[in-house]
N, C-alpha and C positions, 0 to 999 in steps of 0.2 A: 124383592130381594136386591141387595146392593151388588152391583157387578163385581165379580171375584178378581179385582186388581190386586196387584202385590200387597198394596197396603192393607187389605181386607182379608189376606190369607195367613193362617198359622201353620207352620210345619210340624208334623208330628212323626216322631221315628218310633215304630213299634219294636221294643226290645224286652217285652214282658213275658216271652214264651219259657217253656221249660227246657228247651234244647235236647228234648229226649232222644233224638236221632245222632246226637254227638255226645251221648252219655250223660246227659243232665247238665252240661255246662251252661254258663250265661254266655249265649251266643254273641250277643252285642259287644261284649269285652274281648272276643277273641281277635288275635292280630291278623291284619291283611295288608300287604305291602307297606309295612312299618307302622300302622296305627290300627286301633280297634275298629272293628266293622261299623259299630253304632256312630263312632266319631266321624268315620268316612262319610256316612250317610249324612250326618248333620252338616258337614262341610259342603256337600253336593246340593243340599237343600237350602242352605242359609241364603244364597244370593237370590233365590228365587221367590222368596217370602217375606213376611214383615218381621216374623220372629219364629224361633224354632223351640220345640220342647221334645222331651223323651218320655216314653212309656216304659218303665221298668218296674220289676218286682223284686230285685235282688241287687246288692251291691249299690245302693243309691247314690253313697257318697262318691263312689268312683264315676258315676255318670254325672254328678253335680259338678265335679272338678272341672268340667269342660266349659262351664260358664253357662248353663241353660237350666230351665226349670225342669224338674223330673217329677213324674206323677206315677205312683203305684196304681193298679186296677182298682175301681171303686169297691169290688167285691173280691175276696180271696177265693183261691182254689183253681187258678189258671183256667178261666173260663172261655178262653180262646181270642182271636183278634177282634171279634166284635165288641168284647168287653172293652179292649184297647180303644176301638172307635168311641164308644160311649164315654169312657173316661176323658177322651180328647174333647168330646162336643161339650161335656160338663164344665171343662176348665179352659175352654178356647177363648181367649180375649177378643177374637175377631169374629166376623160373620161366617166365615169359611175356614174349614180344616182340610189341609192336604196330608194324607196319610201315606207313608212309605214303611216298608219293613227294613229291619237293620241288616238283612243277609243278601241284599242284591247291590253290589258295590258299583255297578256301571249305569245306574238308571239316568235317563237323559237330563242334561242341564236345562232343557226347556220343557220339562215335565208340567210345571205349574202353568206356563203360558199357554200351553196347548189345551189342557184340561179347562183351564178358565175361559178359553175362547169358545169351547163347545158349551160350557155351562151357560154363557151369554147367548149364544146364538140359538140354542134350544130351550132357553129358560128351564133348565133341569137342575134340581137341588143336589143331585148325585151324578158324578161323572167318573167313569171308570176306564182304565187303559185295556186295550185289546192288542196283543202283541205276538210275533212268532215265537213259538217253542217247538223244539225237537220232539217228534213222536218216537216210538220204539224203532222205528225204521231208520231214524236219523233225518227224515224230511222235516222240514219247518211248516207248521200249520198254525193259524191265527186262533188264539185262545184268551179268553178274559183273564186279566190279572187283578182279582177283586181287592188285594191289599195294597194296590196303587189306585186311590181314589180321591176325589175332591167332594167334600160333603158340606151342606149349608147347615147352620145350627137348627134350623127348623126341623131336622130330621131326628133330633134328640128324643123326643116324646115316642115317636114310632119305634126307635130301637129300643128305647128302655121297656116299652111294653113287650116288645117281641122277646127281650132277653128274659123279662120276668115270667113269661109263659113257658120258658125252658128251651127257647130256640137258641141255636148255636151256629149253624150254617149260614155262611154269608150270602150264598145264592138264594137261600130261602127268604131271607129279608130283602135283598136288593131287588128281587122279582116283583115286589109290591111297590117300589117306589118309581118315581119319575126318573128314568135312568137315560143318560147318554153315554155312548162308548166312543172312544178316540183310538183310531188305528195308528200304531207306530210301526209301520212297514214301508215309509218312504225310502227313497234310495240312499238318502243320508242318514237313516237310522241304522245303528249297530244291531245285528241279528240277536246279539247276547245281551243287550241292554237291560233286559229284566230277568237274567239268569239268576238263580239264587242258589245259596250253600245251606242245604238241609243236613248234609252229612260231611265228615272230614274229607272224603274224596272229592266231593263237589266243591269245597272250599279250596282244596289243594289245585284243582283243575283251574278254578278261576284265579288263583294266586300268582299271576304272571303278569308282566308289562302288556298293556293293552291301549289301543288308541281310544 
């Protein structure tokens, strides 16, 4: 495998979901601090990778207006984020694909470099984020964030077979891969860096000035 340097990584913003917990809106186009969520994700990702693309299934021209390639899922029917992964691997012009969701507006600006370092050190074709997340009691616990991951193109066949067999759960597929995890709990890491907005109330809670 070529080392996942910036020149070998394509950024991939997942914006193809149904937005069911927001009443079916196109989540990537919802405003956040003056710009659409997916556009904010693009801008945070762009300096970290060679090129950026969007996975969207609606309003494709709106997304294309931001000057990047836009790809709908390879199969219709909202098959979940793994279909977005596969669409990315199928269309990725580089050896590595860095996937981020559109609804996490504060993900780290060193995300790519830290995942790439782990891929190189552990010779892993799949690297995933492990980050603090509040539990029901409000205490932060470390949990895998599977939609933040770096994948090598060699995983395309495995993922294609998994989806063709009816598989949909991310952890059911990743558990069968050579996987590295990167903890984002250093003193300089913001505890909310991977907070996402699945509902309107969560979006409103995040939509405020933050370091």
